[in-house]
N, C-alpha and C positions, 0 to 999 in steps of 0.2 A: 508620479502621475497616478491619480485615483481613477480606477476603472469601475463603472457601474456594472455589476455582475448579476443583476436581478434575473435577467432572462436566462443567462447561462446556468445559474444555480437551479432555477425551476426546471429547465430542460434536463440537466444532469440528474437531478433528483427523480424526475419522472422516469427517465431511462433506466436508472439503477433499480428502481422499485419494480418496473415491469420486467426487466431482465431477470431479476432475482426471483420474482414470483413464477416466471416461466421455468427457470432452472429447478426451483424447488418442486414444482409439479412434475417434472420429468425425472427427478432423482429416483434411482433404483430401476429405471427402465430405459436406459440409453445405450447405444452402441459406442464402443470405445476402441481406439487404436493408439499406436505409439508414433510420436513425431520423430524426426531425424535425431534429436538429441536424447531420445529414450524416454522423454516425459509423456504422460498420457494426455490425450485430448478426446473429448466425448462430443456426441451430437448436441449435448446441452451447452457446452462451451461455444460451439458455432452458432447455435440458435440465440444465445444471449448476446453474442457479438453482433449478430444481425439486427437485433432489437435496438441495441445501443447506437449502432451506426445509423439506423433509420431516423432516430430522434435527432442525432447530431447533424446529419446531412440535410435533413428537412429544414432545420432552423439556422444552421451555420454552414452553408454550402461552400464558402470560400476557405473554411478552416481545414487544416491538415489533421489526419488521424493516425496514431500509432497504436496498434493493437497486438497483443500476443498471438492472436489467432488469424492474422492476415500478413501477407508479404509486406516487408518494409519497402518504402519508395523514397528515393533520394530527394525528390522534389519537396518533401516536407521541410528540408533544411532551409529553404528560402522563404518559408512561411513564418511569420511572427507568432501565429496562434496555432498551438498544437494540442489536440486532445489525446490523452494517454490512457488507454483502457486495458483492463484485465477482466474479461467477462466472468471468469470464475477463478479466483485466486485460492488455491487449495484444492485443485482438482482431485488429487488422491483421496483427500478426506471426503469430498463430495461423492466420489465413486464408492467409497466404503460406507456410505450411508450416515456419515457424521454431520454435525451441524457447523463445524468449524471451517467454513469457507465464506468467501466474500465476493461481491461485485464491486469493482474499483474503477472510478472515472475521475480523471484530473484534467485541468487545463493549465498549460504553461504559456505565458506570453513573453516573448523575448528571452526565452530560456529559464524564466523564473515561475515558480508555482504561484498561481493566483486562486485556485479553487480545487477542492478535493471532495469527493463523495464516496463513502464506503458503506455499501448495504450488506447487512448480515441477515439474510432471510431466515436462517435457523433460529435466530434469537429475536426476530421481529424488530430490528432496529436499523436505522440509517444514520450515519454520521456525516454531517455536512460542515466543511470548514473552509474559511477564507483567511489565509495567513495574514497576521497583522490586524485583523478585524474581529474574528470570533466565529462562532458557528452554533449549530444546534444538534441535538440528538432527537430524532423523530421516531416515535413508537406508536402503537395503537392508542396509547394514553394521551398523545399529543406531542408537542415539541418543547424541549427544555434546553437551557443554555449548555453548550459544550464546555465542560470543565474537567479538570483533573481532580480525582479523589485521592488525596495523598495518604494512603493507608499503608502501602508496602514500604519496606525499608530493606535495601540490599537484596532485592530479588531480581535475578537475571533471567530473561526469557531465552530458552534454548530451542534448538531444532535437532532432530535425529537424522537429518539428511546425511547420506554417506559422503557427499561432496563437501559438506561443512564440518565433518567430524574432527579432523585434525585442527582446523582453525578454531573450532569451538573449545577444544581441549586447551588450546593456548590461551584463549580468553579467560576460561575458568581458572587457569593457573595464575594469570595476571591479576585476577580479582577474587582471591580465595575466600573472602568474607561473604560473597554473594551465594545465596541459595538459588536453586533452579526451578523454573516453571516452564513446562513444555507447551509450545504452541507452534503452529505451522504457517498458515496464511499470515502475511504481513499485516493485512487489515485486522485480523483477529488479534495479533500481537498488540497493535495500537489500542484496540478496544480494551484489552486486558489491562493495559497501562492506565488508560483513562478511568477504568473501574477501580484502580488502586490495588490490583492484584500483583503488579510488578512495577519496577521503576527504571528498568534498563533493558535494552535489546541491542546486541552487537552482531552485525553480520560481517564476518572477517574476510570476505572475498567479493568479487564483482557480482553485481546483481542487476537484473533488467529494470529499465525505467518504469515499466508497467507494474512491477512489484512495489516499487518505492513511492511513486508520485502521489497517488491519492492518500495513502496512509500518512506520508510526511506532511502533506498539506493540512490534514485533520489535526495531527499532533501539534504542528506549529500554531494553528488557529486556537488551540486550547492553551497555549502558553508553554508547551514543552520544547525540548531541543531535538533537532533533526539535522544531522550533518554527516559528512563522509568521515572516514577514519582519521583524517587529518584535522577535523574540526571545521572544514570549509562548507559553505553553502552549496547545495546541489545545483547543478546547471543541467537543464533538460534540452531536448532536441539537438543532440550532438550526433556525429556521424555513426558511431557505434553506440546504440542506445542502452548504455549500461552505466551504473554508478560504481565507483571504486570502493565498495563496502559502505557500511553505514553504522552510525551510533544514534539510537533513539533513546531519549531519557525524559523523565519528569523530575529531574533532580537539579539542585542549584550548583552541583559540582561537576557539571557536564565536561567542562574544559579540563579539570583535573583528572577525570577518568580517562579522557582521551590521551593525556600525557602518560598515564600509566600503561595504557594499551600500546602506545608508540614505543615506550621504553622496553616493553616485552616483545616488540617487533611483530605485533599482530597486524596481519595484512601485508607484511613485507614478503615479497616473493623470494 
Protein backbone atom coordinates (compact mmCIF):
# COMPACT_ATOMS: atom_id res chain seq x y z
CA UNK A 1 0.00 0.00 0.00
CA UNK A 2 1.38 3.39 -1.02
CA UNK A 3 0.74 6.13 1.53
CA UNK A 4 0.90 9.81 0.63
CA UNK A 5 3.12 11.32 3.33
CA UNK A 6 3.33 14.88 2.04
CA UNK A 7 1.60 16.42 5.03
CA UNK A 8 3.35 14.18 7.55
CA UNK A 9 6.74 15.05 6.09
CA UNK A 10 6.06 18.79 6.14
CA UNK A 11 4.77 18.72 9.73
CA UNK A 12 7.63 16.57 11.04
CA UNK A 13 10.21 18.75 9.28
CA UNK A 14 8.71 21.93 10.75
CA UNK A 15 8.50 20.38 14.21
CA UNK A 16 12.10 19.17 14.15
CA UNK A 17 13.43 22.51 12.95
CA UNK A 18 11.48 24.51 15.54
CA UNK A 19 12.40 22.15 18.39
CA UNK A 20 16.04 22.14 17.33
CA UNK A 21 16.22 25.92 17.13
CA UNK A 22 14.63 26.24 20.56
CA UNK A 23 17.01 23.73 22.14
CA UNK A 24 20.03 25.31 20.47
CA UNK A 25 19.02 28.70 21.84
CA UNK A 26 18.76 27.26 25.34
CA UNK A 27 22.05 25.35 25.22
CA UNK A 28 24.28 26.27 28.12
CA UNK A 29 21.51 27.77 30.24
CA UNK A 30 19.09 25.00 31.25
CA UNK A 31 18.33 23.21 34.49
CA UNK A 32 19.18 19.49 34.53
CA UNK A 33 18.18 16.52 36.67
CA UNK A 34 18.55 12.73 36.56
CA UNK A 35 15.80 10.34 35.54
CA UNK A 36 15.16 7.05 37.33
CA UNK A 37 17.56 5.22 35.02
CA UNK A 38 20.36 7.66 35.84
CA UNK A 39 20.32 9.43 32.48
CA UNK A 40 20.11 13.24 32.40
CA UNK A 41 17.12 15.26 31.28
CA UNK A 42 17.08 19.02 30.90
CA UNK A 43 14.45 21.70 30.54
CA UNK A 44 15.48 21.85 26.89
CA UNK A 45 14.48 18.18 26.37
CA UNK A 46 11.05 18.92 27.81
CA UNK A 47 10.62 22.16 25.86
CA UNK A 48 11.58 20.45 22.59
CA UNK A 49 9.19 17.61 23.38
CA UNK A 50 6.35 20.11 23.91
CA UNK A 51 7.06 21.81 20.57
CA UNK A 52 7.01 18.52 18.67
CA UNK A 53 3.86 17.33 20.41
CA UNK A 54 2.09 20.59 19.59
CA UNK A 55 2.81 20.14 15.88
CA UNK A 56 1.81 16.48 15.82
CA UNK A 57 -1.31 16.78 17.96
CA UNK A 58 -2.53 19.82 16.02
CA UNK A 59 -2.32 18.06 12.66
CA UNK A 60 -2.81 14.38 13.56
CA UNK A 61 -4.95 14.26 16.72
CA UNK A 62 -5.91 10.62 16.23
CA UNK A 63 -2.30 9.40 16.07
CA UNK A 64 -0.42 7.92 19.03
CA UNK A 65 2.88 9.36 20.27
CA UNK A 66 5.79 7.61 21.97
CA UNK A 67 8.43 9.95 23.39
CA UNK A 68 11.47 9.46 25.57
CA UNK A 69 10.34 12.38 27.71
CA UNK A 70 6.76 11.33 28.43
CA UNK A 71 5.08 8.37 30.18
CA UNK A 72 4.29 5.49 27.87
CA UNK A 73 0.62 4.61 27.48
CA UNK A 74 -0.61 1.15 26.53
CA UNK A 75 -3.39 2.54 24.34
CA UNK A 76 -0.79 3.29 21.64
CA UNK A 77 -0.64 -0.46 20.89
CA UNK A 78 -4.13 -0.34 19.36
CA UNK A 79 -3.23 2.55 17.06
CA UNK A 80 -1.89 1.78 13.58
CA UNK A 81 -0.09 5.13 13.42
CA UNK A 82 2.61 5.90 15.97
CA UNK A 83 4.94 8.90 16.08
CA UNK A 84 8.22 8.04 17.80
CA UNK A 85 10.22 11.01 19.05
CA UNK A 86 13.44 11.77 20.86
CA UNK A 87 13.47 15.53 21.50
CA UNK A 88 17.22 15.58 22.11
CA UNK A 89 19.20 12.47 21.27
CA UNK A 90 22.61 12.98 22.84
CA UNK A 91 21.56 14.94 25.92
CA UNK A 92 24.97 14.55 27.56
CA UNK A 93 26.69 16.09 24.54
CA UNK A 94 24.08 18.84 24.48
CA UNK A 95 24.70 19.62 28.15
CA UNK A 96 28.46 19.62 27.58
CA UNK A 97 28.06 22.33 24.94
CA UNK A 98 28.90 20.09 22.01
CA UNK A 99 27.17 20.05 18.62
CA UNK A 100 26.72 16.27 18.35
CA UNK A 101 23.05 15.97 19.32
CA UNK A 102 19.92 15.55 17.26
CA UNK A 103 16.15 15.97 17.25
CA UNK A 104 14.54 12.75 16.00
CA UNK A 105 10.98 12.20 14.77
CA UNK A 106 9.67 9.07 13.05
CA UNK A 107 6.32 7.68 11.96
CA UNK A 108 5.52 3.97 11.98
CA UNK A 109 2.33 2.61 10.43
CA UNK A 110 1.37 -0.94 11.26
CA UNK A 111 4.70 -1.37 13.03
CA UNK A 112 6.80 -0.42 10.00
CA UNK A 113 8.80 2.75 9.51
CA UNK A 114 7.44 5.06 6.84
CA UNK A 115 9.12 8.36 7.68
CA UNK A 116 12.11 9.66 9.61
CA UNK A 117 13.38 13.18 10.30
CA UNK A 118 16.70 13.87 12.03
CA UNK A 119 17.59 17.51 12.71
CA UNK A 120 21.17 18.33 13.68
CA UNK A 121 21.02 21.98 14.77
CA UNK A 122 24.72 22.18 15.57
CA UNK A 123 25.52 21.51 11.92
CA UNK A 124 22.51 23.27 10.37
CA UNK A 125 21.20 20.18 8.59
CA UNK A 126 17.97 18.20 8.65
CA UNK A 127 17.80 14.69 7.21
CA UNK A 128 14.41 13.59 5.87
CA UNK A 129 13.87 10.01 4.73
CA UNK A 130 11.03 7.83 3.47
CA UNK A 131 12.19 4.18 3.30
CA UNK A 132 11.85 2.73 -0.16
CA UNK A 133 11.33 6.17 -1.69
CA UNK A 134 14.27 8.43 -0.82
CA UNK A 135 14.81 11.67 0.97
CA UNK A 136 16.58 14.99 1.25
CA UNK A 137 19.25 16.79 3.21
CA UNK A 138 17.97 20.27 4.08
CA UNK A 139 20.48 23.01 4.90
CA UNK A 140 20.69 26.81 4.61
CA UNK A 141 21.88 26.23 1.04
CA UNK A 142 18.68 24.41 0.11
CA UNK A 143 17.71 20.75 -0.25
CA UNK A 144 19.70 18.02 -1.97
CA UNK A 145 19.01 14.32 -2.44
CA UNK A 146 19.74 12.05 0.49
CA UNK A 147 22.57 9.81 -0.68
CA UNK A 148 25.42 7.80 0.79
CA UNK A 149 28.94 9.05 0.09
CA UNK A 150 30.94 5.82 -0.08
CA UNK A 151 34.32 7.05 1.13
CA UNK A 152 34.94 5.03 4.29
CA UNK A 153 36.04 1.43 4.25
CA UNK A 154 36.08 -0.74 7.36
CA UNK A 155 35.28 2.08 9.78
CA UNK A 156 33.11 1.12 12.75
CA UNK A 157 31.31 3.74 14.81
CA UNK A 158 31.75 3.20 18.53
CA UNK A 159 30.41 4.67 21.76
CA UNK A 160 32.13 4.95 25.14
CA UNK A 161 28.96 4.28 27.12
CA UNK A 162 29.75 2.22 30.22
CA UNK A 163 26.74 -0.01 29.55
CA UNK A 164 27.94 -0.75 26.02
CA UNK A 165 31.62 -1.27 26.79
CA UNK A 166 31.72 -5.06 27.11
CA UNK A 167 29.53 -5.59 24.06
CA UNK A 168 31.54 -3.07 22.06
CA UNK A 169 34.74 -4.91 22.88
CA UNK A 170 33.16 -8.13 21.62
CA UNK A 171 32.14 -6.40 18.39
CA UNK A 172 35.65 -5.08 17.80
CA UNK A 173 37.09 -8.54 18.47
CA UNK A 174 34.70 -10.05 15.92
CA UNK A 175 35.62 -7.41 13.31
CA UNK A 176 39.33 -6.74 13.94
CA UNK A 177 39.97 -5.16 10.54
CA UNK A 178 37.69 -2.21 11.38
CA UNK A 179 39.09 1.04 12.71
CA UNK A 180 36.97 3.10 15.11
CA UNK A 181 35.19 6.44 14.86
CA UNK A 182 33.56 7.77 18.02
CA UNK A 183 30.04 9.22 18.01
CA UNK A 184 27.19 9.18 20.50
CA UNK A 185 23.74 10.20 19.23
CA UNK A 186 22.31 7.60 16.83
CA UNK A 187 21.19 10.40 14.52
CA UNK A 188 24.75 11.71 14.42
CA UNK A 189 26.04 8.21 13.73
CA UNK A 190 23.79 7.90 10.66
CA UNK A 191 24.84 11.36 9.46
CA UNK A 192 28.51 10.36 9.74
CA UNK A 193 27.75 7.23 7.71
CA UNK A 194 25.95 9.22 5.01
CA UNK A 195 28.92 11.61 4.91
CA UNK A 196 31.20 8.66 4.20
CA UNK A 197 33.12 8.90 7.44
CA UNK A 198 32.10 5.40 8.60
CA UNK A 199 30.35 2.43 7.05
CA UNK A 200 29.17 0.37 10.02
CA UNK A 201 27.51 0.88 13.39
CA UNK A 202 26.68 -2.02 15.71
CA UNK A 203 24.74 -1.64 18.95
CA UNK A 204 25.13 -4.96 20.80
CA UNK A 205 22.34 -4.61 23.35
CA UNK A 206 18.72 -3.53 23.60
CA UNK A 207 18.01 0.03 22.59
CA UNK A 208 14.92 2.24 22.84
CA UNK A 209 12.66 2.71 19.82
CA UNK A 210 13.07 6.51 19.99
CA UNK A 211 16.84 6.10 19.56
CA UNK A 212 16.46 3.82 16.55
CA UNK A 213 13.39 4.86 14.56
CA UNK A 214 14.19 8.14 12.81
CA UNK A 215 17.87 7.32 12.08
CA UNK A 216 16.90 3.89 10.71
CA UNK A 217 14.27 5.44 8.42
CA UNK A 218 16.80 7.96 7.09
CA UNK A 219 19.46 5.32 6.47
CA UNK A 220 16.98 3.00 4.73
CA UNK A 221 15.75 5.87 2.58
CA UNK A 222 19.33 6.52 1.46
CA UNK A 223 19.77 2.87 0.47
CA UNK A 224 21.66 1.65 3.53
CA UNK A 225 21.02 -1.38 5.71
CA UNK A 226 19.24 -1.13 9.07
CA UNK A 227 18.37 -4.35 10.87
CA UNK A 228 18.52 -5.94 14.28
CA UNK A 229 21.45 -8.17 15.27
CA UNK A 230 19.81 -11.17 13.60
CA UNK A 231 19.36 -9.31 10.31
CA UNK A 232 15.61 -8.88 10.75
CA UNK A 233 13.57 -5.80 9.93
CA UNK A 234 12.69 -3.63 12.91
CA UNK A 235 9.11 -3.73 14.15
CA UNK A 236 7.85 -0.76 16.12
CA UNK A 237 4.95 -0.06 18.49
CA UNK A 238 5.50 -3.18 20.59
CA UNK A 239 4.65 -3.58 24.27
CA UNK A 240 8.21 -2.95 25.47
CA UNK A 241 9.41 -0.20 23.10
CA UNK A 242 12.92 -1.49 22.52
CA UNK A 243 14.83 -3.02 19.64
CA UNK A 244 17.05 -6.06 20.33
CA UNK A 245 20.27 -4.36 19.24
CA UNK A 246 21.03 -3.09 15.76
CA UNK A 247 23.34 -3.19 12.77
CA UNK A 248 23.46 -0.11 10.53
CA UNK A 249 25.65 -0.21 7.46
CA UNK A 250 26.30 1.36 4.08
CA UNK A 251 27.99 -1.78 2.82
CA UNK A 252 27.06 -4.55 0.36
CA UNK A 253 28.15 -7.24 2.85
CA UNK A 254 25.60 -6.38 5.55
CA UNK A 255 24.39 -9.99 5.85
CA UNK A 256 27.92 -11.40 5.96
CA UNK A 257 28.86 -9.02 8.77
CA UNK A 258 25.80 -10.10 10.74
CA UNK A 259 26.85 -13.73 10.31
CA UNK A 260 30.27 -12.90 11.75
CA UNK A 261 28.72 -11.06 14.68
CA UNK A 262 26.39 -13.95 15.40
CA UNK A 263 29.27 -16.42 15.25
CA UNK A 264 31.04 -14.30 17.86
CA UNK A 265 27.82 -14.35 19.93
CA UNK A 266 27.46 -10.58 19.89
CA UNK A 267 24.20 -9.71 21.61
CA UNK A 268 23.78 -13.19 23.10
CA UNK A 269 22.93 -12.92 26.79
